[in-house]
C-alpha positions as CSV (number, residue, x, y, z in Angstrom):
1,M,-6.7,4.4,15.6
2,I,-8.0,2.5,11.9
3,R,-6.0,-0.8,11.3
4,F,-6.6,-2.0,7.4
5,M,-4.6,-4.9,8.0
6,S,-5.1,-5.9,11.0
7,D,-5.9,-9.6,10.5
8,T,-3.0,-10.3,8.2
9,R,0.4,-11.1,9.0
10,Y,1.4,-7.5,8.5
11,A,-0.6,-6.2,11.4
12,G,2.8,-6.1,13.4
13,L,4.0,-3.7,10.7
14,E,1.1,-1.9,10.2
15,K,1.1,-0.8,13.9
16,E,4.8,-0.2,14.0
17,M,4.4,2.2,11.3
18,Q,1.7,4.0,12.7
19,H,3.5,4.0,16.3
20,I,7.5,3.7,16.1
21,P,8.5,4.2,19.8
22,G,11.8,6.5,20.0
23,F,10.2,8.8,16.9
24,R,8.7,11.9,17.6
25,P,4.8,12.3,17.3
26,R,3.1,11.8,13.9
27,R,2.2,15.1,13.4
28,S,6.1,16.5,13.3
29,G,9.2,14.6,11.6
30,M,7.2,13.1,8.5
31,V,7.9,12.8,5.2
32,I,5.8,15.2,3.9
33,S,6.8,18.1,6.3
34,H,10.1,17.5,4.7
35,L,9.3,17.1,1.5
36,S,6.4,19.8,0.9
37,G,9.1,22.7,0.5
38,C,10.8,20.5,-2.2
39,L,7.7,19.5,-4.1
40,E,6.1,22.9,-4.1
41,N,6.2,23.7,-8.5
42,Q,6.8,27.6,-8.8
43,R,9.4,27.4,-11.5
44,S,9.8,30.1,-14.1
45,P,8.7,28.9,-17.6
46,C,12.4,28.6,-18.3
47,E,12.9,26.5,-15.4
48,R,10.1,24.4,-16.7
49,R,12.2,23.7,-20.4
50,V,15.6,23.4,-18.8
51,T,13.7,20.4,-17.1
52,D,12.5,18.3,-19.8
53,C,16.2,18.4,-20.8
54,V,17.8,17.2,-17.2
55,P,18.0,13.6,-16.7
56,F,15.6,12.3,-14.1
57,Y,18.3,11.3,-11.5
58,E,20.0,14.9,-11.2
59,L,16.3,15.8,-10.5
60,L,16.2,12.7,-7.7
61,E,19.3,13.8,-6.5
62,V,18.8,17.8,-5.9
63,L,15.3,16.7,-3.9
64,A,17.6,14.6,-1.8
65,E,20.0,17.1,-1.2
66,E,17.2,19.8,-0.3
67,V,15.7,17.0,2.3
68,A,19.1,16.8,3.6
69,V,18.5,14.2,5.8
70,S,21.5,11.3,6.1
71,T,19.9,8.3,6.1
72,F,17.0,9.7,3.3
73,V,20.3,11.2,0.9
74,S,22.0,7.5,1.3
75,R,19.0,5.8,0.3
76,V,18.6,7.7,-2.6
77,C,22.1,7.7,-3.9
78,R,21.8,3.9,-4.4
79,L,19.0,4.9,-6.6
80,T,20.6,7.1,-8.5
81,G,23.7,4.8,-9.6
82,R,21.2,2.9,-12.1
83,R,21.9,4.6,-15.5
84,N,18.6,4.2,-17.3
85,P,15.6,4.5,-15.1
86,C,12.4,2.5,-15.7
87,F,9.7,3.9,-14.6
88,F,7.2,1.3,-15.9
89,Q,7.3,-2.2,-15.7
90,S,4.9,-5.5,-15.7
91,G,1.7,-3.8,-16.7
92,H,2.0,-0.4,-14.6
93,R,1.8,2.0,-18.4
94,E,-1.7,0.2,-18.8
95,R,-2.8,0.6,-15.3
96,F,-1.4,4.3,-15.3
97,L,-3.1,5.0,-18.7
98,A,-6.4,3.5,-17.9
99,M,-6.6,5.4,-14.6
100,G,-5.1,8.7,-17.1
101,E,-8.3,8.2,-19.1
102,K,-10.8,8.6,-16.3
103,C,-9.0,11.9,-14.8
104,N,-9.0,13.1,-18.2
105,R,-6.9,16.6,-18.1
106,A,-6.1,16.3,-14.5
107,I,-3.7,14.0,-15.2
108,E,-1.9,17.0,-16.3
109,E,-1.8,18.3,-12.8
110,A,1.7,17.3,-11.1
111,A,-0.7,16.3,-8.0
112,T,-2.6,13.5,-9.8
113,C,-0.3,12.3,-12.2
114,S,2.2,11.4,-9.2
115,A,-0.6,10.1,-7.2
116,V,-2.1,7.6,-9.9
117,Y,1.6,6.9,-10.7
118,L,1.6,5.0,-7.5
119,L,-2.2,3.9,-7.3
120,S,-1.4,1.9,-10.6
121,A,2.3,0.3,-9.0
122,D,0.8,-2.2,-7.6
123,R,-1.8,-4.2,-9.7
124,F,-4.5,-5.2,-6.5
125,L,-4.2,-2.0,-5.4
126,C,-5.0,-0.6,-8.7
127,S,-8.0,-3.1,-8.6
128,R,-9.4,-1.1,-5.6
129,A,-8.9,2.3,-6.6
130,L,-10.1,2.4,-10.6
131,A,-13.8,2.9,-9.4
132,A,-12.6,5.6,-6.9
133,I,-11.2,8.0,-9.7
134,D,-13.3,10.2,-12.2
135,Q,-13.1,13.9,-13.6
136,E,-13.5,15.5,-10.2
137,G,-10.0,13.9,-9.4
138,I,-9.1,11.0,-6.4
139,H,-11.9,9.6,-3.8
140,F,-9.1,8.6,-1.6
141,S,-12.0,7.8,1.0
142,K,-13.8,5.4,-1.1
143,I,-10.7,3.4,-1.9
144,H,-11.1,0.4,0.4
145,I,-7.8,-1.0,1.1
146,H,-8.5,-4.0,3.2
147,G,-6.3,-7.0,1.9
148,V,-3.8,-5.4,0.3
149,D,0.4,-6.4,1.2
150,L,2.5,-4.0,2.6
151,D,3.4,-2.4,-0.3
152,G,0.3,-1.7,-1.5
153,Y,-0.5,-0.2,1.9
154,V,2.5,2.3,1.5
155,L,1.6,3.7,-1.9
156,F,-2.1,4.2,-1.2
157,H,-0.8,6.0,1.8
158,M,2.3,7.7,0.5
159,A,-0.1,8.8,-3.1
160,R,-2.8,10.4,-0.6
161,D,0.1,12.4,1.2
162,L,1.6,13.6,-2.2
163,Y,-2.1,14.4,-3.4
164,Q,-3.5,16.0,-0.4
165,G,-0.8,17.3,1.1
166,S,-1.5,15.1,4.2
167,S,1.4,13.4,6.3
168,H,1.0,9.6,6.8
169,I,3.8,8.4,6.1
170,R,6.7,9.7,8.1
171,L,10.4,9.9,6.5
172,S,12.0,7.3,9.3
173,E,9.1,4.8,7.9
174,L,10.2,6.0,4.3
175,T,14.0,5.4,4.6
176,D,13.3,1.8,6.1
177,P,13.6,-0.7,4.2
178,E,12.3,-3.5,5.9
179,L,8.9,-1.2,6.3
180,V,9.4,0.0,2.2
181,S,11.0,-2.1,0.1
182,D,13.6,-1.0,-2.4
183,R,11.2,-1.3,-5.4
184,V,8.6,0.8,-3.8
185,F,11.2,3.2,-2.3
186,E,12.3,4.0,-6.6
187,W,7.9,4.3,-7.0
188,I,7.6,6.8,-4.5
189,M,11.0,9.0,-5.2
190,T,9.7,8.6,-9.0
191,A,6.2,10.2,-7.6
192,C,7.8,12.8,-5.9
193,V,9.6,14.0,-8.6
194,I,6.1,14.0,-10.8
195,R,4.8,15.9,-7.7
196,R,7.4,18.2,-8.1
197,H,7.9,18.8,-11.9
198,G,5.1,17.3,-13.1
199,S,4.9,14.3,-15.9
200,R,7.5,16.0,-18.1
201,V,9.4,13.7,-16.1
202,L,8.4,10.5,-17.8
203,R,9.8,11.5,-21.2
204,E,13.3,10.5,-19.4
205,E,12.3,6.9,-19.7
206,E,11.8,7.5,-23.6
207,R,14.5,9.4,-24.1
208,S,16.3,6.5,-22.3
209,I,14.8,4.0,-24.7
210,D,15.7,6.2,-27.8
211,R,19.4,5.9,-26.3
212,S,19.3,2.2,-26.5
213,K,17.9,1.4,-29.7
214,I,20.3,4.0,-30.8
215,G,23.4,1.8,-29.2
216,Q,21.9,-1.4,-30.8
217,H,21.9,0.1,-34.5
218,Q,25.5,1.7,-33.4
């Protein structure tokens, strides 16, 4: 089994994430096996128009209900208590747009958009991934993640899962705050909603900003 973090202080956590005693084998019980049916975008044009009007966290609540695993739902519920989602912080938007330019029109595809959102969330991971992105797509085999921290490691594998439909991150790992920080969990949940509904969900941030500006002028 490949170890990317064997000579770092995260080596033990990587081993734990790859083989946790008491959990089912890797080909069962992974996050994608739970989420894949929920992420398929087979909605009608009418439903897509409705999505543009639905607040982001309501879409997230629907996803949590469909996964229906108590620990997952509980962690999502802690996110939905926030009124104003902030999808981009600390240069994330700029990195997302830079990657999007390399993808060209492919960024409009839900799988590509969700993966780029995660790869661009971490500055160091983004620097490793940028050269592996072109108009043909994201070439994950060309992204060398040696040296990333635990957050970057989780983001990389979740981005690949959403893009390729693979199963590297288990649901039990995703709900463990010691393995997946609150910040990374929020990024991943945002990416999952993007994977299902497309980049249109990012418009919620624009609506939130507009509402804030209106409130300031009242």
